[in-house]
Backbone as a ProteinNet text record, in pm:
[ID]
protein_1_A
[PRIMARY]
MTTATYPDLDAASVFITGGGSGIGASLTEGFLRQGSKVAFVQRSDASAFCDEMEQSTGHRPLFIPCDITDTARLQSAIDQAAAAHGPVTVLVNNAANDKRHDTLDVTEEFWDWSQAINLKSYFFGCQAAIRHMARAGHGSIVNFSSVSYMMGNAGYPAYATANAGITGLTRALAREFGPQKIRVNALMPGWVMTKKQKELWVTPEALEGQLARQCLKEEIQPEDIVGGTLFLASSASRMMTGQALVIDGGVVVTG
[TERTIARY]
455.4	358.1	420.3	412.8	469	378.3	438.5	364	427.3	343.6	394.8	468.2	560.6	634.4	576.2	551.9	495.4	597.4	671	779.2	735.2	612.2	569	545.6	539.4	525	658.3	767.4	899.7	915.7	941.6	959.5	829	714.8	586.4	555.8	493	453.7	317.4	315.7	196.3	154.2	25.2	-28.3	-136.3	-122.9	-214.8	-271.2	-402.1	-460	-465.2	-432.2	-429.6	-323.4	-208.4	-106.8	-9.3	-35.2	59.5	9.8	-111.7	-165.1	-266.9	-298.4	-398.9	-366.9	-471.4	-451.6	-356.2	-369.3	-286.1	-138.4	-98.3	43.5	93.5	10.9	48.9	56.5	-31.4	-27.9	100	132.9	256	376.3	384.3	495.9	494.9	377.1	367.5	417.6	380.4	426.9	576.5	624.6	767.4	849	800	872.8	868.8	778.5	779.6	877.5	932.2	1021.5	950.1	821.4	743.6	788.4	765.1	786.4	652.5	644.4	516.5	507.7	398.8	362.4	229.8	212.9	85.5	49.5	-78.1	-128.9	-203.9	-199.7	-287.8	-272.4	-364.2	-361.7	-252.4	-237.8	-142.2	0.1	96.7	236.8	279.7	346.3	390.1	540.2	613.2	758.4	824.3	782.3	841.2	812.5	692.7	658.3	747.3	772.9	860.3	1001.7	1049.8	1181.3	1183.2	1076.9	1066.6	1065.9	989	981.6	1115	1184.6	1314.4	1412.9	1407.9	1499	1466.9	1336.6	1297.9	1289.7	1261.4	1244.8	1356	1431.7	1534.7	1482.1	1352.3	1290.2	1212.1	1218.7	1147.7	1025	907	788.9	787.2	716.7	697.8	568.7	581.3	464.3	425.5	298.5	245.9	129	144.2	32.8	-87.4	-204.2	-322.6	-449.3	-547.8	-683.8	-755.8	-796.2	-850.9	-985	-1048	-1172.4	-1144	-1018.2	-976.4	-939.6	-1033.5	-1016.4	-896	-879.2	-766.9	-634.7	-627.1	-503.2	-478.4	-581.6	-566.2	-514.9	-574.8	-531.5	-391.9	-358.8	-223.8	-122	-159.9	-69.9	-41.6	-143.5	-123.6	-29.7	-44.8	46.7	188.7	199.9	331	398	319.1	372.9	422.3	345.9	385.9	514.5	529.1	651.1	772.8	752.1	862.3	893.5	790.5	807	770	724.7	672.6	522.1	455.7	309.4	254.4	156.9	95.5	24.2	62.7	-2.9	-78.7	-64.7	-144.5	-198.9	-330.3	-396.4	-470.5	-446.4	-521.5	-597.3	-727.5	-814.5	-850	-777.7	-791.4	-852.4	-823.8	-865.4	-1017.4	-1064.7	-1208.7	-1230.9	-1354.7	-1389.7	-1525.1	-1523.7	-1647.2	-1704.8	-1699.4	-1754.1	-1898.4	-1928	-2063.2	-2161.9	-2284.4	-2385.8	-2525.1	-2622.4	-2762	-2834.1	-2917.9	-2988.1	-3060.6	-3131.7	-3212.8	-3130.4	-3001.5	-2913.6	-2831.1	-2834.9	-2750.4	-2798.3	-2705.4	-2733.5	-2683.5	-2726.5	-2678.9	-2527.4	-2477.2	-2333	-2256.8	-2306.2	-2238.5	-2245.3	-2361.9	-2377.1	-2275.1	-2264.9	-2172.3	-2027.7	-1994.3	-1859.3	-1828.2	-1922.3	-1901.5	-1884.9	-1967.4	-1956.5	-1829.1	-1786.4	-1663.9	-1543.6	-1538.5	-1426.5	-1439.8	-1557.8	-1575.6	-1615.8	-1651.4	-1692.9	-1639.2	-1662.8	-1619.4	-1468.8	-1390.3	-1244.9	-1202.4	-1278.6	-1246.6	-1263.4	-1375.4	-1401.4	-1291.8	-1260.9	-1165.7	-1021.8	-994	-864.7	-850.1	-955.4	-955.2	-938.4	-1010.7	-1005.7	-862.1	-791.9	-655.2	-560.8	-574.4	-483.7	-504.9	-628.8	-658.1	-585.8	-571.7	-499.5	-355.5	-292.8	-154.7	-151.3	-247.7	-253.3	-275.4	-356.6	-381.8	-253.1	-171.7	-43.9	53	45.5	134.9	89.2	-38.5	-91.7	-149.1	-155.1	-212.1	-224.9	-300.6	-310.9	-406.6	-394.5	-483.3	-527.4	-657.3	-714.9	-779	-748	-810.1	-885.8	-1017.5	-1103.1	-1146.3	-1104.4	-1145.5	-1289.1	-1371.1	-1508	-1515.4	-1621.6	-1637.3	-1753.9	-1751.3	-1865.3	-1981.6	-1963.4	-2066.1	-2202.5	-2205	-2334.6	-2389.1	-2299.6	-2343.8	-2405.3	-2363.1	-2415.9	-2546.5	-2575.5	-2693.9	-2679.4	-2555.9	-2532	-2593.8	-2644.9	-2688.4	-2570.9	-2584	-2483	-2397.1	-2403.4	-2326.9	-2388.4	-2512.8	-2581.5	-2513.8	-2456.3	-2389.4	-2266.5	-2192.6	-2073.7	-2112	-2216.6	-2261.3	-2308	-2374.3	-2419	-2299.4	-2195.7	-2075.3	-2009.3	-2005.3	-1945.5	-2018.1	-2150.9	-2227.8	-2197.2	-2181.5	-2147.4	-2012.4	-1917.6	-1784.2	-1791.8	-1876.3	-1893	-1948.9	-2047.9	-2104.3	-2002.8	-1927.6	-1822.8	-1719.8	-1679.3	-1579.4	-1624.5	-1747.8	-1798.8	-1813.6	-1856.3	-1873.1	-1738.5	-1638.2	-1506.4	-1438.8	-1461.5	-1404.7	-1455	-1583.1	-1641.4	-1588.9	-1578	-1538.7	-1392.4	-1306	-1162.3	-1093.5	-1169.4	-1111.6	-1043.1	-1101.2	-1034.8	-896	-867.3	-735.8	-643.7	-683.3	-607.2	-593.2	-697.6	-703.3	-807	-762.9	-851.6	-895.3	-1018.4	-1072.4	-1146.6	-1098.8	-1161.9	-1184.5	-1276.7	-1304.4	-1254.4	-1207.6	-1167.1	-1248.8	-1317.6	-1404.9	-1347.8	-1283	-1238.1	-1354.3	-1337.1	-1426.9	-1380.7	-1405.6	-1367.2	-1220.2	-1136.7	-992.7	-950.2	-867.8	-830.5	-716.1	-746.6	-649.4	-646.8	-547.2	-535.7	-659.7	-707	-824.5	-947.8	-969.8	-1086.2	-1081.3	-962.8	-948.5	-974.1	-929.4	-945.4	-1090.1	-1162.7	-1294.7	-1411.9	-1400.4	-1521	-1509	-1390	-1375.4	-1395.6	-1498.6	-1522	-1520	-1500.7	-1502.3	-1631.5	-1744.4	-1873.9	-1887.1	-1845.9	-1855.4	-1763.8	-1644.5	-1550	-1599.8	-1658.1	-1713.8	-1823.9	-1910	-2016.8	-1963.5	-1857.8	-1798.2	-1736.9	-1661.4	-1597.8	-1700.4	-1814.5	-1920.5	-1973.4	-1970.6	-2018.8	-1915.4	-1788.6	-1682	-1667.9	-1639.3	-1605.2	-1469.3	-1376.8	-1243	-1240.2	-1215.6	-1231.4	-1104.8	-1053.3	-937.6	-963.1	-901.4	-911.7	-841.6	-901.5	-841.6	-745.8	-621	-518.9	-493	-440.3	-413.8	-330.7	-232.4	-146.5	-221.5	-338.1	-417.5	-479	-480.8	-541.6	-439.1	-311.4	-206.5	-202.4	-207.3	-192.8	-296.4	-421.6	-527.3	-508.1	-459.4	-435.9	-323.2	-214.8	-103.4	-147	-227.1	-277.7	-358.7	-451.7	-534.8	-453.3	-347	-264.1	-173.8	-140.3	-40.1	-101.7	-14.7	-60.1	-105.9	-88	-140.5	-292.3	-353.6	-500.5	-538.1	-458.9	-471	-606	-679.6	-810.3	-925	-894.5	-997.2	-1023.7	-1148	-1185.5	-1334.8	-1373.6	-1513.6	-1558.4	-1463.7	-1496.5	-1483.4	-1541.2	-1533.5	-1468.3	-1354.4	-1282	-1305	-1361.2	-1393.4	-1286.4	-1237.5	-1144.5	-1202.4	-1287.1	-1359.3	-1367.1	-1288.1	-1293.5	-1413.9	-1489.6	-1602.8	-1736.1	-1761.7	-1890	-1993.9	-1957.6	-2050.5	-2001.5	-2087.9	-2051	-2092.9	-2019.4	-2055.9	-2099.3	-2183.4	-2231.3	-2357.2
706.6	646.3	632.5	514.6	489.1	545.6	619.5	678	634.9	602.1	563.3	680	647.2	749.5	760.9	885	911.6	993.3	929.6	999.8	1126	1128.4	1246.2	1367.9	1347.7	1460.9	1524.5	1458	1515.2	1638.5	1752.8	1882.4	1940.8	1876.9	1932.7	2062.1	2156.1	2282.4	2265	2271.4	2241.1	2365.3	2392.7	2506.8	2455.9	2490.7	2442.9	2561.1	2566.2	2668.7	2616	2705.5	2664.1	2561.6	2574.9	2469.4	2476.2	2561.5	2574.2	2526.1	2472.2	2423.2	2313.1	2236.3	2131.7	2030.3	1987.9	1893.7	1951.6	2081.4	2145.7	2132.7	2140.8	2126.8	1986.8	1886.3	1749	1732	1798.9	1792.7	1856	1973.4	2040.1	1950.1	1890.6	1800.7	1679.9	1624.6	1508.2	1536.4	1651.3	1686.6	1719.1	1786.1	1815.9	1687.3	1586.3	1459.2	1384.6	1424.5	1369.8	1445.6	1555.5	1638.6	1749.7	1769.7	1873.5	2012.8	2107.5	2248.8	2302.5	2327.7	2359.7	2507.6	2569.3	2702.6	2690.2	2767.4	2763.7	2900	2917.6	3042.7	3014.7	3113.3	3119.8	3259	3294.3	3429.2	3445	3347.5	3359.5	3331.4	3386.4	3370.7	3224.3	3176.6	3037	3025.1	3128.7	3127.1	3015.9	2999	2894.9	2756.5	2738.5	2610.5	2584.9	2687.9	2671.9	2633.3	2694.3	2657.5	2509.5	2467	2327.3	2232.3	2267.8	2181.9	2174.2	2285.6	2285.2	2195.7	2201.6	2121.1	1972.2	1939.4	1797.9	1730.4	1806.5	1745	1780.8	1886.2	1930.7	2022.5	2053.5	2142.8	2250.4	2373.2	2482.3	2521.7	2519.2	2564.5	2716.2	2764.1	2908.2	2949.3	3029.1	3077.5	3215.1	3228.2	3355.6	3396	3498.9	3542.1	3581.6	3531.9	3558.3	3522.3	3609.7	3579.3	3528.1	3402.1	3341.7	3401.4	3480.6	3546.9	3670.2	3710.6	3818.6	3753.7	3750.7	3677.1	3725.1	3855.9	3909.1	3866.6	3868.9	3828.3	3679.1	3598.4	3454.3	3420.9	3480.7	3450.6	3503.2	3617	3670.6	3577.4	3516.2	3422.6	3300.4	3252.4	3138.2	3176.8	3296.9	3344.7	3359	3404.3	3418.5	3282.5	3183.4	3047.3	2995.1	3022.6	2977.6	3046.1	3173.2	3244.9	3186.8	3138.9	3083.7	2938.8	2859.6	2714.3	2657.4	2741.7	2691.8	2679.5	2659	2653.6	2557	2602.5	2517.5	2402.2	2279.9	2162.7	2080.6	2117.2	2055.1	2165	2169.9	2262.1	2180	2210.8	2148	2256.9	2262.3	2354.8	2290	2327	2262.9	2354.1	2483.4	2575.5	2579.8	2580.9	2584.8	2632.5	2664.4	2701.4	2640.1	2546.8	2476.1	2528.1	2657.4	2719.9	2675.7	2630.8	2582.5	2699.7	2672.7	2778.3	2717.1	2790	2747.8	2819.3	2746	2800.9	2931.6	2936.9	3053.9	3174.7	3152.9	3263.5	3316.8	3249	3287.3	3419	3511.6	3637.7	3630.8	3724.3	3728.8	3748.9	3829.3	3854.2	3726.4	3647.3	3521.7	3423.9	3415.5	3326	3359	3487.9	3529	3500.3	3522	3492.4	3343.9	3259.3	3114.9	3066.5	3116.1	3074.4	3127.5	3246.1	3303.9	3217.7	3166.3	3080.9	2941.1	2884.1	2740.8	2701.7	2798.1	2764.2	2862	2991.1	3091.5	3084.6	3071.6	3066.8	2943.9	2835.4	2714.6	2741.1	2804.3	2831	2919	3029.5	3123.5	3073.9	2987.1	2920.5	2828.4	2752.7	2666.1	2747.5	2857.3	2940.7	2984.6	3032.6	3080.1	2964.5	2854	2740.3	2676.4	2669	2605.9	2676.9	2806.7	2880.1	2830.2	2804.7	2753.4	2608.4	2528.6	2388.2	2375	2462.8	2458.3	2484.9	2577.7	2606.1	2489.2	2422.2	2308.2	2183.9	2179.4	2065.4	1955.7	1979.9	1881.3	1943.9	1877.8	1925.6	1840.5	1853	1781.6	1876.5	1884.2	1965.8	1871.8	1892.4	1816.4	1915.7	1908.1	1996.8	1926.3	1980	1919.7	1957.1	1856.2	1873.7	1813.3	1745.2	1684.3	1587.8	1487.1	1395.8	1457.3	1579.6	1640.2	1646.9	1687.8	1698.3	1561.4	1464.2	1329.4	1259.7	1299.9	1242.2	1309.5	1427	1500.8	1558.5	1596.5	1650.3	1788.2	1815.3	1949.1	2020.6	2151.4	2227.3	2317.7	2301.9	2390.7	2389.8	2435.2	2426.1	2503.2	2619.6	2695.5	2620.5	2561.4	2482.9	2358.2	2288.8	2169	2202.1	2316.1	2360.3	2382.8	2448.3	2471.6	2340.6	2244.2	2113.7	2045.9	2051.5	1994.2	2068.4	2200.3	2279.7	2243.6	2209.9	2171.2	2045.4	1951.4	1830.2	1864.6	1952	1994.3	2068	2155.9	2229.8	2133.5	2037.6	1939.3	1866.3	1821.1	1744.6	1831.3	1957.2	2046.6	2079.5	2107.4	2141	2019.7	1902.2	1780.4	1759.7	1784	1768.3	1873.8	1997.3	2107.4	2099.8	2059.8	2069.8	1935.7	1827.9	1697.9	1693.4	1753.6	1750.8	1815.2	1897.6	1961	1885.4	1762.6	1676.8	1736.5	1806.4	1860.6	1781.1	1715.9	1632	1707.2	1684.7	1752.6	1649	1626.7	1531.8	1595.5	1539.4	1586	1483	1530.9	1442.8	1478.7	1379.4	1401.4	1337.7	1415.7	1358.7	1345.9	1256.4	1249.5	1346.8	1312.4	1402.2	1379.2	1470.9	1459.6	1532.1	1467	1520.6	1622	1737.6	1846.7	1918.8	2000.7	2079.7	2166.9	2228	2314.6	2236.6	2120.9	2040.6	1999.4	1961.1	1918.3	2033.1	2151.5	2266.5	2315.4	2303.4	2364.9	2268.3	2146	2064.7	1919	1869	1728.4	1712.9	1638.7	1601	1448.5	1392.4	1245.6	1185.3	1252.2	1199.5	1207.6	1321.6	1338.4	1239.7	1220.3	1128	984.5	949	814.9	790	890.3	877	864.3	940	933.3	796.8	745.6	615.1	503.4	522.5	422.2	415.7	528.4	531.7	480.2	486.9	442.9	291.1	235.2	91.9	67.4	159.2	150.3	231.5	167.1	230.2	301.1	387.9	468.3	613.5	704.3	846	871.9	956.6	994.3	1110.4	1093.8	1195.5	1269.4	1392.8	1467.9	1390.9	1314.6	1240.8	1129.3	1088.1	985.3	1035.9	1166.2	1225.7	1245	1234.6	1266.3	1167.1	1037.3	936.7	950.1	970.9	986.7	1110.5	1217.9	1342.2	1324.5	1262.1	1238.6	1150.1	1050	961.5	1039.2	1122.9	1200.4	1303.5	1354.2	1454.4	1393	1266.6	1202.5	1133	1091.3	1020.4	878	833.4	702.2	698.9	816.1	825.4	894.4	875.1	953.8	942.1	833.4	819.7	839.9	903.4	939.7	1088.8	1126.1	1267.1	1276.2	1384.6	1403.5	1311.9	1254.9	1156.2	1213.4	1142.3	1180.1	1065.9	1093.6	994.4	1023.3	928.3	945.5	880.8	955.5	901.9	936.7	848.4	880.4	763.3	659	544.5	455.3	483.7	396.8	441.1	573.1	624.9	627.2	688.9	698.9	611.1	583.9	507.5	585.2	567.4	627.7	520.3	558.4	460.2	392.6
816.3	723.4	584.4	526.4	394.7	285.6	192.6	81.6	-49.4	-146.8	-277.8	-342.5	-431.3	-505.6	-646	-688.5	-821.2	-900.5	-990.1	-1060.6	-1134	-1185.5	-1260.1	-1171.3	-1039.3	-948.7	-913.9	-946.7	-924.1	-1012.7	-949.3	-1016.9	-1070.5	-1042.7	-1086.8	-1010.7	-1077.1	-1015.2	-950.2	-817.4	-738.5	-660.1	-658.9	-583.5	-489	-360.5	-256.9	-180.5	-163.6	-77.6	65.6	160.6	300.6	328.7	264.2	269	384.2	484.1	593.3	727.2	731.7	859.2	832.4	936.3	925	817.6	746.3	636.6	533.2	506.6	405.6	431.5	558.9	591.4	557.1	585.3	549.8	398.8	325.2	179.3	125.4	177.4	134.9	157	275.1	304.7	211.1	185.4	98.4	-41.3	-98	-232.5	-232.3	-127.9	-119.8	-118.5	-49.6	-42	-175	-264.8	-400.7	-491.1	-438.8	-518.6	-592.8	-563.1	-630.9	-588.1	-676.2	-644.5	-593.5	-464.8	-401.2	-365.9	-405.4	-358.9	-286.5	-179.7	-108.5	-54.6	-29.2	27.3	156	244.9	360.5	420.2	511.1	567.4	673.1	762.9	872.1	823.9	894.2	855.6	864.6	762.9	759	739.3	774.9	754.8	834.8	960.2	1044.5	987.1	932.9	870.8	749.5	669.8	553.6	596.1	705.3	758.2	797.6	864.6	909.3	790.4	686.6	568.7	495.8	487.7	419.9	494.6	626.9	706.5	698.1	699.6	705.9	570.1	463.2	330.7	232.5	263.6	170.6	62.7	68.3	-29.3	45.4	-2.2	63.1	-19.2	40.4	-33.1	-45.6	-144.2	-162.9	-94.2	10.7	84.2	32.8	-7.1	-56.5	33.3	115.7	201.2	116.7	154.2	71.9	146.9	138.4	180.4	56.4	57.1	-64.7	-106.1	-18	-58.2	-144.6	-153.5	-243	-376.7	-467.8	-593.9	-672.9	-684.1	-761	-699.4	-567.2	-498.4	-515.2	-505.3	-521.9	-661.2	-762.7	-898.7	-926.3	-865.1	-878.1	-812.7	-699.5	-630.8	-717.4	-788	-877.9	-991.4	-1044.3	-1147.8	-1092.5	-967.9	-904.1	-887	-849	-835.1	-969.5	-1074.7	-1209	-1254.3	-1220	-1256.7	-1186	-1062.6	-984	-1019.3	-1047.5	-1059.5	-1195.9	-1287.5	-1413.9	-1407.2	-1520.2	-1522.4	-1418.2	-1341.4	-1239.9	-1309.2	-1277.3	-1336.6	-1233	-1104.7	-999.3	-909.6	-898	-805.4	-702	-574.2	-466.1	-392.4	-414.8	-342.7	-209.6	-106	23.8	130	123.5	229.5	242.4	365.5	392.1	535.1	566.9	704	737.4	832	868.8	1000.6	1019.2	1139.6	1161.2	1281.7	1312.5	1316.3	1273.2	1271.6	1263.4	1315.7	1311.9	1198.7	1129.1	1013.2	1045.5	1156	1187.8	1230.3	1253.7	1292.1	1176.1	1061.9	948.7	888	873.5	806	662.1	581.6	443.7	440.1	532.4	538.8	569.4	665.3	699.3	582.5	519	403.9	295.6	261.5	156.2	196.1	322.6	372	358.6	397	390.8	247.3	157.7	18	-46.3	-5.1	-61.5	-29.6	92.8	132.4	73.7	89.2	66.2	-75.4	-160.4	-296.5	-401.1	-377.6	-475.4	-501	-394.2	-410.9	-491.7	-480.2	-557.4	-706.7	-741.7	-883	-942.9	-875.1	-933.4	-922.5	-824.8	-823.4	-943.5	-972.6	-1091	-1218.4	-1226.7	-1347.1	-1377	-1272.9	-1293.5	-1326.2	-1254.4	-1276.1	-1412.4	-1456.4	-1585.3	-1699.3	-1690.6	-1794.8	-1806.2	-1693.1	-1694.9	-1742.1	-1698.2	-1737.7	-1888.1	-1942.4	-2087	-2164.2	-2114.8	-2181.4	-2167	-2051.2	-2028.1	-2103.9	-2141.3	-2214.7	-2127.2	-1995.6	-1904.1	-1766	-1679.4	-1542.3	-1460.9	-1329.8	-1238.6	-1127.2	-1107.5	-1000.2	-899.5	-772.1	-663.6	-576.6	-580.6	-502.7	-374.6	-261.1	-134.9	-102.5	-85.9	-41.3	99.4	131.8	263.9	256.1	343.5	349.4	427	476.2	562.2	494.2	367	299.4	259.7	242.2	208.6	329.2	448.7	571.2	614.6	557.9	600.7	739.9	775.4	908.4	926.5	1044.8	1081.6	1148.2	1163.4	1236.7	1152.4	1019.3	930.6	790.1	776.3	646.8	533.6	562.8	456.2	406.9	497.4	463.6	384.6	429.3	358.8	217.2	202.8	70.3	-22.1	31.3	-49	-89	2.8	-28.5	-143.1	-141	-251.5	-381.3	-371.4	-489.3	-546.6	-459.4	-505.2	-590.9	-551.8	-632	-770	-774.5	-902.6	-987.4	-926	-997	-1054.1	-974.3	-1017.3	-1142.8	-1143.5	-1258.3	-1382.2	-1362.6	-1477	-1541.4	-1458.4	-1513	-1574.9	-1517	-1574.9	-1716.7	-1736.6	-1869.6	-1965.8	-1919.7	-2007.3	-2049.8	-1958.4	-1986.7	-2007.8	-2005.2	-2036.8	-2171.9	-2277.2	-2407.2	-2407.4	-2306.3	-2295	-2197.3	-2165.6	-2075.2	-1935.3	-1893.4	-1758.1	-1680.8	-1576	-1495.8	-1370.3	-1327.9	-1209.4	-1125.2	-1005.7	-914.3	-778	-703.6	-567.9	-467.6	-354	-246.3	-122.8	-66.6	47.5	173.4	257.4	385	483.2	577.6	691.1	797.5	923.6	1032.5	1065.2	1019.3	1035.9	1163.1	1242.4	1373.5	1362.7	1304.3	1299.3	1433.1	1451.9	1575.4	1595.4	1487.2	1496.6	1540.3	1480.2	1515.8	1662.7	1708.6	1847.5	1943.9	1905.8	1994.8	2001.4	1890.6	1883	1901.1	1845.9	1835.6	1879.3	1893.7	1931.5	2082.4	2117.5	2256.7	2264.8	2383	2392.6	2339.3	2366.7	2321.3	2169.6	2112.6	1967.1	1895	1948.1	1885.6	1894.6	2008.4	2023.7	1921.4	1901	1802.2	1660.8	1630.5	1497.6	1471	1566.5	1549.2	1537.4	1601.4	1590.2	1447	1375.5	1236.4	1138	1175.2	1085.8	1086.3	969.3	962.9	1027	1002.1	1058.7	1187.4	1297.9	1429.4	1475.9	1391.5	1426.5	1389.2	1464.4	1431	1297.4	1215.9	1087.9	1112.3	1070.9	1089.3	957.4	963.1	840.1	738.1	786.5	692.8	620	673.6	606.1	475.3	457.4	338	226.3	260.2	163.7	48.4	78.4	-26.8	-137	-98	-197.5	-282.8	-220.6	-294.8	-396.2	-354.3	-446.4	-563.1	-533.9	-639.1	-741.7	-695	-787.9	-865.2	-803.1	-870.4	-975.9	-960.7	-1045.8	-1166.5	-1256.9	-1376.4	-1345.3	-1220.6	-1181.9	-1194.4	-1186.3	-1200	-1331.4	-1433.6	-1556.5	-1626.5	-1604.7	-1666.8	-1566.4	-1455.9	-1358.5	-1366.3	-1387.1	-1379.9	-1351.2	-1285.7	-1248.1	-1135.8	-1062.3	-960.6	-819.8	-724.4	-583.5	-506.3	-446.9	-368.3	-220.2	-149.3	-8.3	79.3	177.6	277.5	413.8	465.6	590	687.2	663.4	752.8	730.9	623.1	590.2	648.3	646.4	695.7	584	471.5	359.9	245.4	151.4	33.5	-89.8	-199.3	-326.8	-422.7	-517.4	-615.4	-571.8
[MASK]
+++++++++++++++++++++++++++++++++++++++++++++++++++++++++++++++++++++++++++++++++++++++++++++++++++++++++++++++++++++++++++++++++++++++++++++++++++++++++++++++++++++++++++++++++++++++++++++++++++++++++++++++++++++++++++++++++++++++++++++++++++++++++++++++

């Protein structure tokens, strides 16, 4: 897949949550191919992925093991990335968990777990990164949300609530930190055919229904999300902030 080149991303210090699998792995590769210095966190070991990226792109990402629900550890990882690569000027909050659940079965413990992963970690990741961006004099934050709450889908109310919160968080931070040349945008993917989605939830019937809703009748792949992310991270979108960019094959519309 052909991707545009953004010169300002060359040597940029980039931090990605969940950057070793699924959409995140494609994002890590996309930034590495721009020449960016990429650090990422996730819970599972990603050493083999880092080896693969070094071999295929010529650049090795910095993998920092981290459970993003541990706020102190997450913020420490961002500081560690800055120490290795310079002040973080691009943050991609990508990690999420869309575990299916029924409203009447949700416990307080499950609710708190879902919000910790899908919303709380975004806020505190932004908080830590913004400190570095302020010192650098600029920055771009890309908060991954989802079209799930825009579609009014059932099956994951806690997750959909967090997605709506991410949009609100994005707009609030864009307003607060715009004067410091820090941009904050949201990216809303549709149903992306990651390995996890295929293993857990993609059935022929579900996929047929999804494609029927899309204007573009093709499965969305992880690499389809990379171009929009690079655009929002780069100076090509320098006057965009507080916005929501949808990449879903044409299911929902904004505006």
